[in-house]
C-alpha positions as CSV (number, residue, x, y, z in Angstrom):
1,M,95.8,102.1,91.9
2,T,92.5,101.5,91.0
3,A,89.6,104.4,90.5
4,F,86.9,101.9,90.9
5,D,84.5,103.0,93.6
6,F,81.3,101.0,93.3
7,S,79.3,104.1,92.3
8,T,77.1,102.6,89.7
9,L,76.0,99.9,92.1
10,Q,72.7,101.6,93.2
11,P,69.5,100.1,95.3
12,D,67.8,100.4,92.0
13,L,70.1,98.3,90.3
14,I,70.5,95.8,93.1
15,I,66.5,95.3,93.2
16,D,66.3,94.8,89.3
17,A,69.2,92.1,89.5
18,L,67.1,90.2,92.2
19,Q,63.9,90.6,90.7
20,Q,65.3,89.0,87.2
21,L,66.1,86.1,89.5
22,G,62.5,85.7,90.8
23,L,63.5,87.1,94.1
24,D,60.7,89.6,95.2
25,V,62.5,91.5,97.7
26,S,60.2,92.4,100.5
27,S,62.5,94.2,103.0
28,G,65.3,96.9,102.8
29,L,68.5,96.3,101.9
30,L,70.6,96.3,105.0
31,A,74.6,96.8,104.2
32,L,76.7,94.4,105.8
33,N,80.3,94.7,106.9
34,S,82.4,94.4,103.8
35,Y,85.3,96.7,102.1
36,E,86.1,94.6,99.6
37,N,82.9,93.5,97.8
38,R,79.3,95.0,98.6
39,V,77.4,93.0,100.7
40,Y,73.3,93.1,101.7
41,Q,71.0,91.3,103.8
42,F,67.6,91.2,102.6
43,S,64.2,89.2,102.7
44,A,62.3,88.0,99.8
45,Y,59.5,85.5,98.5
46,R,60.5,83.0,96.4
47,A,58.0,81.2,94.1
48,D,55.1,80.0,95.6
49,A,56.4,80.8,99.1
50,V,54.2,81.5,101.6
51,R,56.7,83.4,103.7
52,P,59.7,85.1,102.7
53,D,63.2,83.9,103.4
54,K,66.3,85.7,104.5
55,F,69.0,86.1,101.8
56,V,72.2,87.8,101.5
57,V,73.5,89.1,98.3
58,K,77.4,89.8,97.4
59,F,78.2,91.9,94.6
60,Y,82.3,91.4,93.6
61,R,84.5,94.2,93.4
62,P,85.5,94.0,89.3
63,Q,89.0,93.9,88.5
64,R,89.7,92.0,91.3
65,W,89.2,88.1,90.6
66,S,88.7,86.6,86.9
67,T,85.4,85.1,86.2
68,P,87.1,81.6,86.2
69,Q,88.6,82.5,89.4
70,L,85.3,83.5,91.4
71,Q,83.8,80.2,89.4
72,E,86.3,78.3,91.3
73,E,85.7,80.0,94.8
74,H,82.1,78.6,94.1
75,D,83.0,75.0,93.0
76,F,85.2,74.9,96.2
77,A,82.3,75.8,98.9
78,F,80.3,73.3,96.9
79,E,82.7,70.8,97.3
80,L,83.0,71.5,101.3
81,A,79.4,71.3,101.6
82,A,79.0,68.1,99.7
83,A,81.1,67.1,102.0
84,D,79.0,68.1,105.2
85,I,81.5,70.9,106.1
86,P,79.9,74.1,107.4
87,V,80.5,76.4,104.8
88,V,77.7,79.0,103.4
89,A,77.6,78.0,99.9
90,P,76.0,80.2,97.2
91,L,72.7,79.3,96.0
92,Q,72.2,78.0,92.1
93,I,69.7,79.9,90.6
94,G,68.6,78.9,87.0
95,G,71.7,76.2,87.7
96,R,74.2,78.7,88.1
97,S,76.1,80.5,91.1
98,L,78.0,83.2,89.5
99,L,75.3,85.4,88.3
100,Q,76.0,89.0,86.1
101,Y,74.0,92.1,85.9
102,G,74.9,95.7,85.2
103,G,78.3,94.9,84.7
104,Y,78.6,93.0,88.0
105,H,79.2,89.4,89.1
106,F,77.4,88.6,92.0
107,A,76.0,85.4,94.0
108,V,72.7,84.8,96.3
109,F,73.6,83.1,99.6
110,P,71.2,81.8,102.7
111,S,71.4,84.3,105.3
112,R,72.8,82.3,108.3
113,G,73.3,84.4,111.8
114,G,75.9,82.9,114.4
115,R,78.0,84.4,117.1
116,T,81.8,85.4,117.0
117,L,84.0,82.6,117.7
118,E,85.7,83.7,120.8
119,I,89.8,82.8,120.3
120,D,90.0,82.3,124.2
121,N,87.4,79.5,124.4
122,D,89.1,76.3,124.7
123,D,85.9,74.3,123.6
124,Q,85.4,76.5,120.5
125,L,89.1,76.4,119.6
126,A,89.3,72.5,119.4
127,M,85.9,72.6,117.6
128,L,87.7,74.8,115.0
129,G,90.5,72.7,114.6
130,R,88.5,69.8,114.1
131,F,86.7,71.9,111.0
132,L,89.7,72.7,109.8
133,G,91.2,69.4,109.7
134,R,88.0,68.3,107.8
135,M,88.4,71.3,105.7
136,H,91.8,70.5,104.6
137,Q,91.4,67.1,104.0
138,V,89.2,68.1,101.2
139,G,91.5,71.1,100.5
140,K,94.5,68.5,99.9
141,A,92.0,66.3,97.5
142,K,93.0,68.7,94.5
143,A,94.4,71.8,93.4
144,F,93.3,75.1,92.3
145,T,93.7,75.6,88.8
146,Q,92.9,79.6,88.7
147,R,93.1,80.6,91.8
148,P,96.8,82.2,93.3
149,A,99.1,81.2,95.9
150,F,100.2,83.1,98.6
151,S,103.8,83.8,97.7
152,I,106.7,86.5,98.0
153,E,106.1,88.1,95.1
154,S,102.1,88.8,95.4
155,H,102.4,89.4,99.0
156,L,105.5,91.5,99.7
157,L,107.6,92.2,96.3
158,Q,103.9,93.7,94.7
159,S,103.3,95.2,97.9
160,R,106.3,97.0,98.3
161,E,106.0,98.8,95.0
162,V,102.7,100.2,95.8
163,L,104.3,101.4,99.3
164,Q,107.4,102.5,97.4
165,S,105.4,105.2,95.1
166,L,102.7,105.9,98.4
167,E,102.7,109.8,99.3
168,F,101.2,109.4,102.7
169,I,104.6,108.1,104.0
170,P,106.2,111.4,105.5
171,D,109.7,112.0,104.5
172,Y,110.9,112.1,108.0
173,I,110.1,108.5,108.5
174,R,110.5,106.9,104.6
175,P,114.3,106.1,105.4
176,A,113.7,104.5,108.3
177,F,110.4,102.6,107.0
178,D,112.0,101.3,103.8
179,T,115.3,100.3,105.7
180,A,112.5,98.1,107.8
181,L,110.3,96.8,105.2
182,N,113.3,95.6,103.0
183,Q,114.9,94.0,106.1
184,V,111.6,92.1,106.4
185,I,111.3,91.1,103.0
186,E,114.4,89.9,102.6
187,L,114.2,87.7,105.6
188,A,110.9,86.3,105.1
189,A,111.9,85.6,101.4
190,K,114.4,83.2,102.6
191,Q,112.4,81.5,105.2
192,Y,109.1,81.2,103.2
193,K,109.8,77.9,101.6
194,P,106.5,75.5,101.8
195,A,106.8,72.4,101.4
196,Q,103.0,71.7,100.4
197,Q,100.5,74.1,99.3
198,I,96.7,73.1,99.3
199,R,93.3,74.7,98.7
200,L,92.8,77.1,101.7
201,H,90.0,79.5,103.4
202,G,93.0,82.0,103.3
203,D,91.7,84.6,105.8
204,C,91.0,82.6,108.7
205,H,90.6,85.1,111.8
206,A,88.1,85.1,114.2
207,G,86.1,88.3,112.1
208,N,85.7,85.8,109.4
209,L,84.1,83.3,111.3
210,F,80.6,82.2,113.0
211,Y,79.9,80.1,115.7
212,V,76.6,78.1,116.6
213,D,75.9,75.3,119.3
214,E,77.0,72.6,116.4
215,G,80.2,74.2,115.8
216,P,82.2,77.0,113.6
217,F,81.1,78.0,110.3
218,F,82.6,80.6,107.3
219,V,80.3,82.5,105.5
220,D,81.8,82.4,102.0
221,L,85.5,82.0,100.4
222,D,86.2,85.2,99.1
223,D,90.3,85.0,99.9
224,C,90.6,81.4,99.2
225,R,93.7,80.7,97.7
226,S,96.6,77.9,97.8
227,G,99.2,77.9,100.8
228,P,100.5,76.0,103.6
229,A,98.0,74.6,106.0
230,I,99.4,76.6,109.0
231,Q,98.0,79.7,107.0
232,D,94.5,78.7,108.4
233,I,95.6,78.4,111.7
234,W,98.5,81.0,113.1
235,M,96.1,83.9,113.4
236,M,93.8,81.8,116.0
237,L,97.2,82.3,118.0
238,S,97.5,85.0,121.0
239,G,99.5,85.7,123.5
240,D,103.1,85.0,124.6
241,R,105.0,82.0,123.2
242,L,103.3,79.7,126.0
243,Q,100.0,80.8,125.8
244,Q,100.2,80.3,121.5
245,R,102.0,76.9,122.1
246,D,99.3,75.7,124.0
247,T,96.7,76.9,121.7
248,L,98.2,75.5,119.1
249,E,98.6,72.0,120.6
250,L,94.8,71.8,122.0
251,M,93.6,73.0,118.1
252,L,96.3,70.2,116.1
253,E,95.2,67.3,118.8
254,E,92.0,67.8,116.9
255,Y,92.9,68.8,113.7
256,E,94.9,65.6,113.3
257,Q,91.9,63.3,113.8
258,Y,91.1,64.6,110.3
259,C,94.4,65.6,108.9
260,E,98.0,65.2,108.9
261,F,99.8,68.2,110.1
262,D,103.5,68.8,109.1
263,P,105.2,70.3,112.5
264,A,108.1,72.1,109.8
265,E,105.4,74.6,108.8
266,L,106.0,76.0,112.1
267,K,109.1,78.0,110.8
268,L,106.2,79.3,108.2
269,I,104.2,81.6,111.0
270,E,106.2,84.5,111.1
271,P,107.0,84.9,107.4
272,L,103.1,84.5,106.8
273,R,102.8,87.3,109.5
274,A,105.1,89.4,107.7
275,M,103.4,88.9,104.2
276,R,99.8,89.6,106.0
277,M,101.5,92.9,107.4
278,V,102.9,94.2,104.1
279,H,100.1,93.1,101.9
280,Y,97.1,95.0,104.4
281,M,99.3,98.2,103.8
282,A,99.2,98.0,100.1
283,W,95.8,97.0,100.1
284,L,94.5,99.9,101.7
285,A,96.7,102.2,99.5
286,R,95.2,100.3,96.2
287,R,91.8,100.8,97.7
288,W,92.2,104.6,98.7
289,Q,90.2,105.9,95.7
290,D,86.9,103.9,96.4
291,P,85.5,106.6,99.0
292,A,84.3,103.7,101.1
293,F,88.4,103.8,102.6
294,P,89.0,107.0,103.4
295,M,85.7,107.0,105.2
296,N,86.2,104.0,107.0
297,F,90.0,104.3,107.6
298,P,91.0,107.7,107.8
299,W,93.9,107.0,110.0
300,F,96.0,105.5,107.2
301,A,96.7,109.0,105.8
302,T,97.9,110.3,109.1
303,D,101.7,110.4,110.1
304,K,100.6,108.5,113.3
305,Y,99.6,105.4,111.6
306,W,103.2,105.2,109.6
307,E,105.1,105.9,112.7
308,Q,103.4,102.9,114.1
309,Q,104.0,100.7,110.9
310,C,107.7,101.7,111.4
311,I,107.7,100.3,114.8
312,A,106.0,97.4,113.8
313,L,108.2,96.2,110.8
314,K,111.1,96.5,113.3
315,E,109.1,94.5,115.9
316,Q,108.1,91.8,113.1
317,L,111.8,91.8,111.6
318,F,112.6,91.0,115.4
319,C,109.9,88.1,115.5
320,L,111.8,86.7,112.1
321,Q,115.3,86.6,113.9
322,Q,114.0,84.3,116.5
323,V,113.7,80.6,117.0
324,P,110.5,79.3,115.0
325,L,107.5,78.6,117.9
326,S,107.6,74.7,118.2
327,L,105.4,72.4,120.2
328,V,108.7,71.2,122.2
329,P,108.5,73.6,125.5
330,D,111.5,76.0,125.3
331,Y,113.9,75.8,128.3
């Protein structure tokens, strides 16, 4: 449990960090929606500019990623941008994209607006399928050497250690919760056997995607890891099995114009869902000492939340026990 809370990241420090890069801030700092890091939009004059440009500055949470891991994120973004894949890459200022000031690593990005991707819009999902196919083709070209992979150890076993010592889980729920958690971990661990792991976005859901008329784009790659290709696809699936299959067929038809997909990865969807579910609970626990988390996630410390999570684990156990989603219709 880290006690780090960004308390030293005050506006003066942010302004000073930007000014030492030659960015003359002409607006206030608009805090954007981010809990893991601290992200602000601002306007600033660059050297010899007649009008200010809009930028976004991201201060990375210390103790999360190492310097080489952060640099590898940036290098992946540059590689994608060079392949004309729509990812907003950080700016290089003085030949560097990963900057330091006041004990923080930070990066500056061009500000780019867009609409939230609609997961029930077939045209947008088709575009996303093509986008991910192109992205994964680049992702396959080489491997991460610093960024970790999705694993049972990182997402389930380490998360269980955190949850086992968490005092928020009430005593009357604890036995049922622990039993369901252990059963989910045991079955997910048996099922999660990826044949290939490539460089991924890693957290590809509608909240992390933006859409313009030309198609979808990512604003950063903060959670990029190695993993199976289906990790960047399954969170777009919603509804019952028939709806999920229809969405999957739509996306993969476009995806495979650029990158081959192994249908055997479909059996990884439910283990990956279990990994995300358990990892998310542990992530909130790890960050609870940061005042932003009790403020924005007050339900995490309530009995009702843990009752719901106990039920959710049992439902996920049931999903893990079912026949995996297939592109072949059920009869």
